[in-house]
C-alpha positions as CSV (number, residue, x, y, z in Angstrom):
1,M,0.0,-13.1,19.1
2,A,-2.3,-12.8,16.1
3,I,-4.8,-9.9,15.9
4,P,-8.0,-10.9,14.2
5,G,-8.5,-9.2,10.9
6,T,-4.9,-8.3,10.4
7,T,-2.1,-9.5,8.1
8,P,1.2,-9.4,10.0
9,F,4.2,-8.5,7.8
10,D,6.5,-11.4,8.6
11,G,9.1,-13.3,6.6
12,E,6.5,-15.1,4.6
13,Q,4.7,-11.9,3.7
14,A,8.0,-10.3,2.8
15,Q,8.8,-13.1,0.4
16,K,5.3,-13.1,-1.0
17,G,5.4,-9.3,-1.5
18,Y,8.9,-8.9,-2.8
19,A,8.0,-7.9,-6.3
20,L,5.2,-5.6,-5.2
21,N,7.3,-3.8,-2.6
22,K,10.2,-3.5,-5.1
23,M,7.9,-1.9,-7.6
24,C,6.5,0.5,-4.9
25,F,10.1,1.4,-3.8
26,S,10.8,2.3,-7.4
27,F,8.3,5.2,-7.0
28,N,11.0,7.1,-5.2
29,S,11.9,8.3,-8.7
30,A,9.6,10.8,-10.4
31,E,10.5,9.2,-13.7
32,N,9.2,5.8,-12.5
33,R,6.0,7.4,-11.1
34,K,5.4,8.9,-14.5
35,A,6.1,5.6,-16.3
36,F,3.5,3.9,-14.0
37,V,0.9,6.5,-14.5
38,D,1.4,6.4,-18.3
39,D,1.0,2.6,-18.5
40,P,0.3,0.8,-15.2
41,E,-0.1,-2.6,-16.9
42,A,3.3,-2.4,-18.6
43,Y,4.9,-1.2,-15.4
44,M,3.4,-4.0,-13.3
45,F,4.5,-6.5,-16.0
46,K,8.1,-5.2,-15.7
47,F,8.1,-6.2,-12.1
48,A,6.4,-9.5,-12.7
49,L,3.6,-9.0,-10.2
50,T,1.4,-11.9,-9.4
51,M,-2.3,-11.7,-10.5
52,E,-3.2,-11.1,-6.9
53,Q,-0.7,-8.2,-6.6
54,A,-1.8,-6.7,-9.9
55,D,-5.4,-6.8,-8.9
56,A,-4.6,-5.2,-5.6
57,I,-2.7,-2.4,-7.4
58,R,-5.7,-1.9,-9.7
59,S,-8.1,-1.7,-6.7
60,K,-5.9,0.8,-4.8
61,Q,-7.3,-0.8,-1.6
62,V,-4.7,-0.9,1.1
63,L,-6.0,-4.0,2.9
64,Q,-5.9,-6.0,-0.4
65,L,-2.4,-4.7,-1.1
66,I,-1.2,-5.8,2.4
67,K,-2.8,-9.2,1.9
68,A,-0.9,-9.5,-1.4
69,G,2.4,-9.0,0.6
70,G,2.6,-5.2,0.5
71,N,4.4,-3.4,3.3
72,A,2.7,-0.2,4.5
73,Y,5.8,1.9,4.1
74,Y,6.4,0.9,0.5
75,L,2.7,1.2,-0.2
76,A,2.9,4.8,0.9
77,K,5.1,5.4,-2.2
78,F,2.3,4.0,-4.4
79,A,-0.4,6.0,-2.5
80,G,1.6,9.2,-3.0
81,I,1.1,8.9,-6.8
82,F,-2.6,9.6,-6.1
83,G,-2.0,12.3,-3.6
84,L,-2.7,10.0,-0.6
85,D,-0.7,10.1,2.6
86,M,-0.2,7.7,5.6
87,Q,-3.4,9.0,7.2
88,D,-5.4,8.0,4.1
89,I,-3.8,4.6,4.4
90,G,-4.6,4.3,8.1
91,A,-8.1,5.3,7.5
92,Q,-8.5,2.6,4.8
93,Q,-6.9,0.0,7.2
94,T,-9.4,0.9,10.0
95,G,-12.4,1.3,7.7
96,M,-12.8,4.9,8.8
97,T,-13.0,8.2,6.9
98,K,-9.8,10.2,7.0
99,E,-11.4,12.8,9.2
100,A,-12.6,10.2,11.7
101,F,-9.1,8.6,11.7
102,Q,-7.5,12.0,12.3
103,A,-9.9,12.7,15.2
104,K,-8.9,9.3,16.7
105,L,-5.2,10.2,16.4
106,R,-5.8,13.6,18.0
107,A,-7.8,12.0,20.8
108,A,-5.1,9.4,21.5
109,A,-2.4,12.2,21.5
110,N,-4.5,14.1,24.1
111,S,-5.0,11.2,26.5
């Protein structure tokens, strides 16, 4: 069942996002994170990102990254470079501030 406004991560998205997710996975290495920070364009070129994926990386917008084939768990590696965590990603996905997203999580945990 499709949820309006969402991009399900299915086989098609996995194929579409392979290069993007492979690049984000590479950020498990501190050396690779530094290489990206030092020259993001060269690093993206090394992984042969599509224009859509490169634009999404430049924007640092989670929904754009997901639309370009990104998987949230791999994108967390990218977000970590900028000191962001999964709650920052969740907040972007829902269009909320991080504080409002955290309050929503607490409220759900207490219900």
